[in-house]
C-alpha positions as CSV (number, residue, x, y, z in Angstrom):
1,M,22.2,-6.3,13.2
2,R,24.4,-8.7,11.7
3,W,26.9,-8.0,8.9
4,L,24.2,-9.1,6.2
5,D,21.7,-6.6,7.5
6,W,24.6,-3.9,7.0
7,S,25.5,-4.5,3.8
8,V,22.0,-4.4,2.5
9,V,21.5,-1.2,4.1
10,I,24.9,0.1,3.0
11,V,24.5,-1.2,-1.0
12,Y,20.8,0.4,-0.8
13,L,22.0,3.6,0.2
14,V,25.1,3.8,-2.4
15,W,22.5,2.5,-5.1
16,V,20.2,5.2,-4.3
17,V,22.5,8.2,-4.5
18,S,24.5,7.2,-7.3
19,S,21.6,6.1,-9.4
20,G,20.5,9.9,-8.4
21,I,23.9,11.7,-9.4
22,R,24.0,9.7,-12.7
23,A,20.5,11.4,-13.7
24,S,21.9,14.9,-13.0
25,R,23.8,14.3,-16.3
26,R,20.4,15.1,-18.0
27,T,19.4,17.9,-16.0
28,N,21.9,20.7,-16.9
29,E,19.0,22.8,-18.1
30,L,16.0,24.3,-16.5
31,D,13.2,22.2,-17.9
32,G,15.3,18.8,-17.7
33,Y,15.7,20.1,-13.8
34,F,12.4,20.7,-13.2
35,R,10.3,18.7,-15.6
36,A,12.9,15.9,-17.1
37,N,12.1,17.2,-20.5
38,R,8.9,16.1,-20.4
39,S,10.6,12.6,-21.2
40,L,9.3,10.2,-18.5
41,P,6.8,7.2,-19.3
42,W,3.4,7.1,-17.8
43,W,4.3,3.9,-15.3
44,A,7.3,6.2,-14.0
45,V,5.1,9.2,-13.4
46,G,2.7,7.1,-11.2
47,L,5.2,5.2,-9.2
48,S,6.7,8.7,-8.1
49,V,2.7,9.7,-7.6
50,M,2.5,6.6,-5.2
51,A,5.7,6.9,-3.5
52,T,5.5,10.7,-3.2
53,Q,2.4,9.9,-0.7
54,L,3.3,6.8,1.0
55,S,5.3,7.4,3.6
56,A,6.8,5.8,6.7
57,I,3.7,7.0,8.5
58,T,1.7,5.4,6.1
59,L,3.0,1.9,6.9
60,V,3.3,2.4,10.8
61,G,0.4,4.5,11.3
62,T,-2.3,2.8,9.0
63,T,-1.3,-0.8,10.7
64,G,-1.8,0.7,14.0
65,K,-5.1,2.8,13.4
66,A,-6.3,-0.4,11.7
67,Y,-5.4,-2.4,15.1
68,A,-7.1,0.1,17.3
69,D,-10.0,1.4,15.7
70,G,-10.9,-1.0,12.8
71,M,-10.8,-0.5,9.3
72,K,-13.4,2.5,8.8
73,F,-10.9,4.8,8.4
74,V,-10.6,3.5,4.3
75,Q,-13.3,5.1,3.8
76,I,-11.8,8.3,3.5
77,Y,-10.4,7.1,0.1
78,F,-14.2,6.5,-1.6
79,G,-14.3,9.7,-2.9
80,L,-10.7,9.2,-4.3
81,P,-11.9,7.5,-7.8
82,I,-14.4,10.4,-8.5
83,A,-11.3,12.8,-7.9
84,M,-9.5,11.1,-10.3
85,V,-12.0,11.2,-13.2
86,I,-12.0,14.7,-12.6
87,L,-8.2,15.5,-12.4
88,S,-7.8,13.1,-15.5
89,I,-10.5,15.3,-17.4
90,F,-9.6,18.9,-16.5
91,V,-6.7,19.5,-14.3
92,V,-3.9,17.6,-15.6
93,P,-4.3,18.5,-19.2
94,F,-4.7,22.0,-17.9
95,F,-1.6,22.2,-16.0
96,Y,0.4,20.2,-18.8
97,R,-1.0,22.6,-21.8
98,A,-0.2,25.6,-19.6
99,N,3.6,24.4,-20.4
100,V,4.3,25.8,-16.5
101,Y,7.3,24.4,-14.4
102,T,5.0,24.6,-11.0
103,A,1.4,24.6,-10.0
104,Y,2.0,28.2,-8.7
105,E,3.2,29.5,-11.8
106,Y,-0.3,30.0,-13.1
107,L,-1.7,31.9,-10.4
108,E,1.1,34.7,-11.3
109,R,0.0,35.0,-14.6
110,R,-3.9,34.5,-13.8
111,F,-3.5,37.2,-11.2
112,D,-0.2,38.4,-9.9
113,L,3.2,37.8,-8.0
114,K,1.8,38.3,-4.7
115,T,-0.9,35.7,-5.2
116,R,1.7,33.3,-6.4
117,T,4.2,34.1,-3.7
118,L,1.5,33.7,-1.0
119,A,0.5,30.0,-2.7
120,A,4.1,28.8,-2.9
121,F,5.1,30.3,0.8
122,T,2.1,28.3,2.1
123,F,3.0,25.2,0.7
124,L,6.4,25.2,1.5
125,I,5.5,25.9,5.1
126,Q,3.1,23.0,5.3
127,R,5.7,20.6,3.4
128,G,8.2,21.6,5.3
129,L,6.4,20.6,8.3
130,S,5.1,17.8,7.0
131,C,8.4,16.3,5.8
132,G,9.9,16.9,9.6
133,I,7.2,14.3,11.1
134,V,7.6,11.9,8.1
135,I,11.5,11.7,8.7
136,S,11.2,11.5,12.4
137,A,8.8,8.2,12.3
138,P,11.5,6.2,10.6
139,S,14.0,7.9,12.2
140,I,12.5,7.2,15.9
141,I,12.2,3.1,14.7
142,L,16.0,3.3,13.4
143,S,17.0,4.8,16.8
144,I,15.7,2.2,18.8
145,V,16.4,-0.8,16.3
146,L,20.1,0.5,16.3
147,G,20.5,2.1,19.7
148,W,21.7,5.1,18.0
149,P,21.0,8.7,18.6
150,L,18.0,10.2,17.0
151,P,19.8,13.3,15.2
152,V,22.3,10.8,13.8
153,T,19.4,8.4,12.3
154,I,17.6,11.6,11.4
155,M,20.9,12.6,9.2
156,I,21.3,9.4,7.7
157,I,17.9,9.6,6.4
158,G,17.7,12.8,5.2
159,L,21.3,13.9,3.9
160,P,21.3,11.1,1.0
161,T,17.9,12.3,0.1
162,I,18.8,16.0,0.1
163,A,21.8,15.2,-1.9
164,Y,20.4,13.2,-5.2
165,T,17.4,15.3,-4.8
166,M,19.6,19.0,-5.3
167,V,21.7,17.1,-7.8
168,G,19.8,15.3,-10.0
169,G,16.5,17.3,-10.1
170,V,13.1,15.4,-10.8
171,Q,14.8,13.3,-13.1
172,A,16.5,11.7,-9.9
173,V,13.5,11.6,-7.4
174,T,11.3,10.1,-10.0
175,W,13.4,7.0,-10.8
176,T,14.4,6.8,-7.1
177,D,10.7,6.6,-6.6
178,V,10.7,4.0,-9.2
179,K,13.4,2.1,-7.3
180,Q,11.5,2.6,-3.5
181,M,8.2,1.1,-4.9
182,G,9.4,-1.7,-6.4
183,I,11.1,-2.5,-2.9
184,I,8.2,-1.4,-1.0
185,L,5.7,-3.8,-2.9
186,F,8.5,-6.4,-3.0
187,A,8.4,-6.1,0.9
188,M,4.9,-5.9,1.5
189,G,4.4,-9.0,-0.8
190,S,6.6,-10.7,1.6
191,A,5.3,-9.4,4.8
192,V,2.0,-10.9,3.4
193,C,3.4,-14.4,3.3
194,V,5.0,-14.2,6.8
195,L,2.0,-13.2,8.3
196,I,0.2,-16.0,6.6
197,F,2.4,-18.6,7.2
198,G,2.9,-17.6,10.5
199,L,-0.5,-17.8,11.7
200,P,-1.6,-20.5,14.5
201,H,-1.2,-24.1,13.6
202,G,-4.4,-25.2,12.1
203,M,-6.0,-21.8,11.3
204,S,-6.7,-21.0,7.5
205,T,-6.4,-17.5,6.0
206,S,-10.2,-17.4,5.6
207,T,-10.7,-18.3,9.1
208,A,-7.9,-15.7,10.3
209,L,-10.3,-13.1,8.5
210,H,-13.5,-14.4,9.7
211,V,-12.4,-14.5,13.2
212,A,-11.3,-10.5,12.7
213,G,-14.8,-9.8,11.5
214,A,-16.3,-11.4,14.3
215,V,-14.6,-9.1,17.0
216,G,-15.2,-5.9,14.6
217,R,-12.2,-5.3,12.9
218,M,-13.1,-5.7,9.4
219,Q,-15.9,-3.5,9.5
220,S,-15.4,-1.0,6.5
221,I,-18.3,0.9,5.7
222,D,-20.4,2.9,8.2
223,T,-23.8,4.4,6.6
224,S,-25.0,6.2,9.7
225,F,-25.4,10.2,9.5
226,N,-23.7,10.4,13.1
227,L,-21.8,13.8,13.3
228,R,-19.5,12.5,16.1
229,T,-18.3,9.5,14.0
230,D,-15.1,10.1,12.7
231,Y,-15.6,7.8,9.6
232,T,-18.5,7.3,7.6
233,L,-19.6,6.6,4.0
234,W,-20.6,10.3,3.3
235,S,-17.8,11.8,4.9
236,G,-15.6,9.5,2.9
237,M,-17.5,10.4,-0.2
238,L,-17.9,14.1,0.2
239,G,-14.8,15.2,2.3
240,G,-12.6,12.7,0.9
241,L,-13.4,14.0,-2.9
242,F,-12.3,17.6,-2.3
243,L,-9.3,16.6,0.2
244,M,-8.0,14.3,-2.8
245,L,-9.0,17.1,-5.3
246,S,-6.8,19.6,-3.6
247,Y,-3.9,17.2,-2.8
248,F,-3.4,15.6,-6.2
249,G,-4.4,18.6,-8.3
250,C,-3.2,21.4,-6.5
251,D,0.1,20.0,-4.6
252,Q,3.4,20.9,-6.3
253,S,4.5,17.9,-5.2
254,Q,1.9,16.1,-7.2
255,V,1.6,18.6,-10.3
256,Q,5.5,18.3,-10.6
257,R,5.0,14.9,-11.7
258,Y,2.3,15.0,-14.4
259,L,4.6,17.7,-15.5
260,T,7.3,15.2,-16.7
261,A,5.2,13.0,-18.5
262,K,5.7,12.4,-22.1
263,S,2.4,13.6,-23.2
264,V,-1.2,14.6,-22.1
265,D,-2.3,11.1,-22.8
266,S,0.5,9.9,-20.2
267,A,-0.1,12.4,-17.8
268,R,-3.6,11.3,-17.6
269,H,-2.6,7.8,-16.8
270,S,-0.2,8.4,-14.3
271,P,-2.8,9.5,-11.2
272,H,-4.2,6.1,-11.7
273,L,-1.7,3.9,-10.4
274,R,-2.3,4.6,-6.9
275,P,-2.3,2.3,-4.1
276,E,-6.0,2.2,-3.7
277,H,-6.2,1.4,-7.2
278,S,-4.1,-1.4,-7.3
279,R,-5.3,-4.7,-8.8
280,A,-4.3,-8.2,-10.3
281,S,-4.5,-6.5,-13.7
282,W,-2.0,-4.0,-13.4
283,P,-0.4,-2.0,-15.3
284,P,-4.0,-0.9,-16.3
285,P,-4.6,-1.0,-20.2
286,K,-4.3,2.6,-22.0
287,E,-8.4,2.5,-22.6
288,T,-9.2,1.7,-19.0
289,A,-11.2,4.6,-17.2
290,P,-10.2,5.4,-13.6
291,W,-13.7,4.2,-12.1
292,A,-13.2,0.6,-13.1
293,E,-9.4,0.5,-10.9
294,F,-10.9,1.2,-7.5
295,G,-9.9,-1.1,-4.9
296,Q,-8.5,-1.4,-1.6
297,P,-5.5,-3.8,-1.1
298,R,-6.3,-4.0,2.5
299,A,-4.6,-7.6,3.3
300,P,-0.9,-6.3,4.8
301,V,-3.1,-4.4,7.2
302,A,-5.7,-6.8,8.2
303,L,-3.6,-9.3,8.6
304,G,-1.0,-7.6,10.6
305,M,-3.9,-6.1,12.8
306,L,-5.2,-9.9,13.1
307,R,-1.8,-11.3,14.3
308,G,-2.2,-8.3,17.2
309,T,-5.5,-9.6,17.9
310,L,-5.3,-13.2,18.3
311,S,-2.1,-12.3,20.5
312,D,-4.2,-10.6,22.8
313,E,-5.4,-12.4,26.3
314,H,-9.0,-12.2,25.2
315,C,-8.7,-13.9,22.0
316,D,-6.4,-16.8,22.7
317,P,-6.1,-19.0,19.9
318,T,-6.3,-22.3,21.7
319,H,-9.8,-21.4,22.5
320,L,-10.9,-20.9,18.6
321,T,-12.9,-24.0,18.5
322,K,-15.5,-22.7,21.0
323,F,-15.1,-19.1,19.1
324,Q,-15.9,-20.3,15.9
325,S,-19.1,-22.1,17.2
326,D,-20.0,-18.5,18.0
327,L,-19.2,-17.1,14.8
328,D,-22.3,-17.6,12.7
329,V,-24.2,-15.1,15.4
330,R,-22.0,-12.5,15.9
331,S,-20.3,-11.7,12.6
332,K,-21.6,-10.9,9.3
333,E,-19.8,-11.2,6.2
334,S,-15.9,-9.9,7.0
335,V,-14.4,-9.0,3.7
336,F,-15.7,-6.1,1.8
337,N,-14.4,-6.4,-1.9
338,C,-15.0,-3.1,-3.9
339,A,-16.6,-3.7,-7.6
340,S,-16.2,-1.9,-10.1
341,F,-17.9,1.4,-11.0
342,G,-18.7,0.8,-14.5
343,P,-17.4,-0.9,-18.1
344,S,-13.9,-0.2,-19.0
345,T,-14.4,3.0,-21.1
346,P,-12.1,5.6,-22.5
347,V,-11.6,8.5,-20.6
348,P,-13.1,11.5,-23.0
349,P,-10.3,14.0,-24.2
350,A,-10.4,17.6,-22.7
351,R,-11.2,20.8,-24.4
352,Q,-7.9,23.0,-25.0
353,S,-7.8,25.5,-22.4
């Protein structure tokens, strides 16, 4: 790496840690540390929800999955809009008005301390194991790029995160997530531009996507009832629905974000800022219903997968002219556009629990 690369890395680490420490000035009390005094705007909470769900596993794993098996795995997200409707109407207002600090505090009120302890213990074990995998993925990449030992890269990633989290609380975590999501979105946009301009000479983006569809890499929908198939429309609508309900409605890493919002309405809007919901009209207007925000930005995954497809020995770009002559026979429509489920309708208010 050149000195400019090192400067960017050092400035970023200092910026993230220092901003987290500055946020600790407003977290000298219990409510400020765990709920940010319920003062965060909905868009910051929403970006924090996105950053919490997004990780190096997502960026590295989904691109590899798309290249190896195509885009069928996106069907797991088809139940997400329905889950967001249910959560926005029932679950988010319930937790917010319960005035709890954690998702599991209510279990102690409703049942007993043993139930709360069991749920919290299960969450901590599961989250601890998942964080180990999440940190190991970028650490392995940095270890290969820099030639450093893996334990060193793990500490470089983990220690600053632990520092600003412990000192600043959820306030520091949220605003750091906002900064990181800004960088991620900018980097993804830059990657899309690089991929488009890096396509072989004479190949347009539409032609490239058409080629990807011809080799079966853009197929997104499988309506079969074959139980041996990993991803289908039905498994995504049913299994994906309950998966998203459990994660965004019960997991402390998500519920804690809802509890930091200024009001119930702000907490309701925050789950809508998800990567699967992103569209040109972002941020969504206050009256926009969750089911009108469904869409899957697959361009970075698809274009990255396409570059690998075209570089394969069985798909030489120099033979594109001959290959194009077979497209009308071999392929159908390559790009699947997710349409809105209905008109923009205000979300009905939930009843007081």
